[in-house]
PLY file of the C-alpha trace (Angstrom):
ply
format ascii 1.0
element vertex 273
property float x
property float y
property float z
element edge 272
property int vertex1
property int vertex2
end_header
-52.62 174.74 299.99
-56.37 174.11 299.81
-56.55 176.18 296.59
-53.69 174.17 295.07
-55.34 170.85 295.92
-58.63 172.04 294.44
-56.83 173.15 291.27
-55.11 169.76 290.88
-58.41 167.93 291.40
-60.02 170.05 288.68
-57.19 169.23 286.24
-57.61 165.49 286.90
-61.39 165.74 286.49
-61.05 167.61 283.17
-58.54 165.06 281.88
-60.79 162.18 282.89
-63.80 163.85 281.27
-61.88 164.25 277.98
-60.73 160.64 278.11
-64.28 159.43 278.81
-65.62 161.58 275.95
-63.03 160.20 273.54
-63.74 156.64 274.68
-67.49 157.21 274.24
-66.97 158.53 270.71
-64.81 155.52 269.83
-67.33 153.01 271.19
-70.32 154.69 269.53
-68.52 154.88 266.19
-67.36 151.27 266.37
-70.94 150.12 267.08
-72.28 152.11 264.14
-69.73 150.51 261.82
-70.07 147.00 263.36
-66.38 147.23 264.08
-64.39 145.47 266.79
-61.66 147.74 268.19
-58.29 145.97 268.15
-55.77 148.76 268.75
-55.70 152.26 270.18
-52.84 154.73 270.30
-52.61 158.13 272.00
-49.95 160.54 270.78
-47.50 161.17 273.65
-46.62 164.67 272.41
-50.22 165.52 271.45
-52.37 163.71 274.04
-55.54 165.19 272.55
-54.98 162.96 269.46
-56.12 159.33 269.56
-55.82 156.77 266.76
-58.13 153.76 266.70
-58.08 150.66 264.49
-60.28 147.59 264.32
-61.90 144.96 262.13
-65.28 145.08 260.41
-66.64 141.86 258.96
-64.00 139.24 258.27
-60.98 141.12 256.90
-61.81 144.84 256.62
-59.32 147.00 258.50
-61.04 150.17 259.79
-59.30 153.23 261.20
-60.27 156.61 262.54
-58.51 159.58 264.04
-60.00 161.33 267.07
-59.09 164.86 268.14
-60.43 166.14 271.46
-63.30 163.69 271.36
-64.26 164.38 267.74
-63.64 162.06 264.79
-61.71 164.05 262.17
-60.76 161.27 259.74
-61.84 157.71 259.04
-61.29 155.08 256.39
-61.08 151.37 255.72
-59.33 148.79 253.55
-60.42 145.22 252.87
-57.47 142.86 253.22
-57.12 139.36 251.73
-57.90 136.37 253.92
-54.42 134.99 253.21
-51.51 137.37 253.70
-48.16 136.79 252.03
-45.43 138.23 254.27
-41.92 137.78 252.92
-41.84 134.13 251.78
-44.62 132.71 253.95
-48.41 132.81 254.02
-50.46 133.72 257.11
-54.18 133.77 257.78
-55.64 137.23 258.45
-56.69 136.08 261.94
-53.07 135.26 262.80
-52.09 138.93 262.41
-52.53 141.57 265.08
-53.28 145.20 264.32
-50.52 147.57 265.42
-50.94 151.36 265.52
-47.69 153.27 266.00
-45.64 156.30 265.03
-43.22 156.02 262.12
-41.38 159.30 261.95
-44.03 162.01 261.99
-46.69 159.65 260.62
-49.06 157.26 262.42
-49.56 153.87 260.72
-51.98 151.00 261.21
-50.35 147.72 260.14
-50.98 143.99 260.25
-48.15 142.33 262.15
-47.24 138.67 262.63
-44.55 136.74 264.47
-42.40 135.72 261.54
-40.28 132.59 262.15
-36.64 133.56 261.80
-35.27 130.18 262.87
-37.39 127.02 262.88
-36.44 123.49 263.90
-38.22 120.71 265.79
-39.08 122.05 269.24
-37.27 125.35 268.65
-38.33 128.63 267.04
-37.09 132.21 267.03
-39.50 134.81 265.69
-39.40 138.49 264.82
-42.20 140.94 264.03
-42.99 141.41 260.35
-45.78 143.37 258.66
-48.03 142.82 255.67
-47.23 145.11 252.74
-50.45 147.19 252.93
-50.67 149.88 255.62
-53.12 152.65 256.48
-51.72 156.13 257.13
-53.83 157.75 259.83
-53.78 161.45 259.02
-55.61 164.40 260.52
-57.79 164.91 257.44
-58.03 161.46 255.81
-56.93 157.84 256.00
-54.67 156.75 253.11
-53.56 153.28 252.00
-49.95 152.68 250.95
-48.17 149.52 249.82
-44.60 148.95 251.06
-43.13 145.54 251.88
-41.14 146.79 254.86
-40.90 150.29 256.31
-37.85 151.68 258.08
-38.59 155.41 258.29
-41.00 157.98 256.86
-39.80 161.55 256.39
-42.39 164.28 255.87
-41.66 167.49 253.95
-44.17 170.32 253.97
-45.01 171.25 250.39
-43.35 168.17 248.88
-44.75 165.04 250.47
-43.20 161.94 252.00
-40.11 159.78 251.52
-40.50 156.19 252.71
-37.38 154.09 253.24
-37.06 150.33 253.69
-34.44 148.48 255.73
-31.26 148.08 253.70
-28.39 150.13 252.34
-28.37 153.93 252.66
-28.03 154.07 248.87
-31.32 152.22 248.35
-34.06 154.40 246.86
-36.91 155.93 248.82
-40.51 155.58 247.71
-41.82 159.08 247.07
-45.44 160.03 247.80
-47.02 163.43 247.20
-48.82 165.33 250.02
-52.04 163.38 249.26
-50.17 160.03 249.59
-50.34 159.24 245.87
-47.28 157.25 244.80
-44.99 159.23 242.48
-41.91 157.04 242.03
-38.50 156.13 243.39
-36.09 158.68 244.86
-32.36 157.87 244.83
-30.68 159.58 247.83
-27.14 159.98 246.43
-28.15 161.50 243.08
-31.56 163.11 243.62
-30.82 164.73 246.98
-28.03 167.31 247.25
-27.01 169.31 250.30
-26.11 173.01 250.21
-24.36 173.30 253.57
-23.39 176.93 253.02
-27.03 178.04 252.96
-28.48 175.24 255.07
-30.63 173.93 252.21
-31.31 170.58 250.62
-32.28 170.12 246.98
-34.60 167.32 245.87
-35.10 166.62 242.16
-37.67 164.26 240.66
-39.34 163.47 237.33
-43.15 163.66 237.66
-45.04 162.69 234.51
-42.32 163.97 232.17
-41.86 167.20 234.11
-38.76 167.76 236.20
-39.42 169.25 239.64
-36.64 170.70 241.78
-37.46 171.41 245.43
-35.35 173.64 247.66
-35.92 172.55 251.25
-35.00 174.21 254.52
-35.44 171.89 257.48
-38.61 169.96 256.63
-40.27 172.72 254.58
-40.15 173.53 250.86
-39.07 177.15 250.38
-38.81 177.11 246.57
-40.01 174.93 243.71
-38.85 174.93 240.09
-40.45 172.97 237.22
-39.83 172.41 233.52
-41.40 170.14 230.91
-39.01 167.54 229.52
-38.49 166.63 225.82
-38.44 162.88 226.44
-41.10 160.30 225.68
-43.64 160.01 228.53
-43.12 156.23 228.42
-39.38 156.55 229.01
-38.12 156.14 232.56
-35.85 159.10 233.31
-33.79 159.70 236.44
-32.65 163.31 237.01
-29.48 164.13 238.98
-28.81 167.52 240.56
-25.38 169.05 241.27
-25.28 171.90 243.77
-21.73 172.83 242.65
-22.79 174.17 239.26
-26.58 174.10 239.80
-27.16 171.70 236.90
-29.54 168.80 236.33
-28.45 165.93 234.11
-30.65 163.03 233.04
-30.08 159.30 232.69
-32.27 156.49 231.38
-33.07 153.42 233.48
-29.85 151.74 232.28
-27.71 154.66 233.43
-26.99 156.11 229.99
-26.57 159.89 229.96
-29.08 161.90 227.91
-27.97 164.80 225.73
-29.96 167.34 227.72
-28.89 169.55 230.65
-30.79 172.09 232.71
-29.29 174.91 234.79
-30.86 176.73 237.74
-30.25 180.33 236.74
-31.96 183.47 238.06
-34.47 181.29 239.92
-35.49 179.43 236.73
-34.62 176.14 235.08
-33.17 176.83 231.64
-31.53 174.64 229.01
-27.77 174.68 228.96
-26.25 175.47 225.59
-23.72 172.79 224.65
0 1
1 2
2 3
3 4
4 5
5 6
6 7
7 8
8 9
9 10
10 11
11 12
12 13
13 14
14 15
15 16
16 17
17 18
18 19
19 20
20 21
21 22
22 23
23 24
24 25
25 26
26 27
27 28
28 29
29 30
30 31
31 32
32 33
33 34
34 35
35 36
36 37
37 38
38 39
39 40
40 41
41 42
42 43
43 44
44 45
45 46
46 47
47 48
48 49
49 50
50 51
51 52
52 53
53 54
54 55
55 56
56 57
57 58
58 59
59 60
60 61
61 62
62 63
63 64
64 65
65 66
66 67
67 68
68 69
69 70
70 71
71 72
72 73
73 74
74 75
75 76
76 77
77 78
78 79
79 80
80 81
81 82
82 83
83 84
84 85
85 86
86 87
87 88
88 89
89 90
90 91
91 92
92 93
93 94
94 95
95 96
96 97
97 98
98 99
99 100
100 101
101 102
102 103
103 104
104 105
105 106
106 107
107 108
108 109
109 110
110 111
111 112
112 113
113 114
114 115
115 116
116 117
117 118
118 119
119 120
120 121
121 122
122 123
123 124
124 125
125 126
126 127
127 128
128 129
129 130
130 131
131 132
132 133
133 134
134 135
135 136
136 137
137 138
138 139
139 140
140 141
141 142
142 143
143 144
144 145
145 146
146 147
147 148
148 149
149 150
150 151
151 152
152 153
153 154
154 155
155 156
156 157
157 158
158 159
159 160
160 161
161 162
162 163
163 164
164 165
165 166
166 167
167 168
168 169
169 170
170 171
171 172
172 173
173 174
174 175
175 176
176 177
177 178
178 179
179 180
180 181
181 182
182 183
183 184
184 185
185 186
186 187
187 188
188 189
189 190
190 191
191 192
192 193
193 194
194 195
195 196
196 197
197 198
198 199
199 200
200 201
201 202
202 203
203 204
204 205
205 206
206 207
207 208
208 209
209 210
210 211
211 212
212 213
213 214
214 215
215 216
216 217
217 218
218 219
219 220
220 221
221 222
222 223
223 224
224 225
225 226
226 227
227 228
228 229
229 230
230 231
231 232
232 233
233 234
234 235
235 236
236 237
237 238
238 239
239 240
240 241
241 242
242 243
243 244
244 245
245 246
246 247
247 248
248 249
249 250
250 251
251 252
252 253
253 254
254 255
255 256
256 257
257 258
258 259
259 260
260 261
261 262
262 263
263 264
264 265
265 266
266 267
267 268
268 269
269 270
270 271
271 272
């Protein structure tokens, strides 16, 4: 029993030491950057990861990621003094910094109490965020611009799909693994399920090159590419059919292009009409 008690005391002491070390790192770093810490979040499933956000100067949002007491990523973004959120304007000082998980990603956002119903002596509010957010990764801090975020899905080898509240047919915003914006992703035409093999296919046009991803779970297991014959200025939306393994193309107005690709022998080839 005495050994067990000693062991438990040691565990508590180690945990406290780690927490103190992390806290010390955060405070020292915030002093060096003249930053006031406003939010701190510890990952429940990975308690050795801590995410810290604060303000430097008047409107600069600063963030850093701490792993086991060591800063592994940091970045900042200067925000405007006046924030337009939906149809109303708010002062930067009215917003609070919120650090939270969104899917498998940790975000730092500026949140306000947005008036949903307003009348003399009566008000109902709901949380709403400014369109610019900081993604707090393990290697860098990235800025993204989305009016309202519902979910973020991460795919190893492909990147991220960001959805907004709305219809399930509404397009995702697609970002590559470095969080550079690529374009819109339409779920009913650009994502196709192969239930027999347990795969999903994702097809997208990236700078006049069609890219077809084969995904198993959240990981890309195959990638196929082919240069397209269209004008680089033309907005093209590819559509993949798992039934006959073909990709058709439409312009932004929905008109079908006279060009079809087929996935054959692990390559994208032109279909002979």
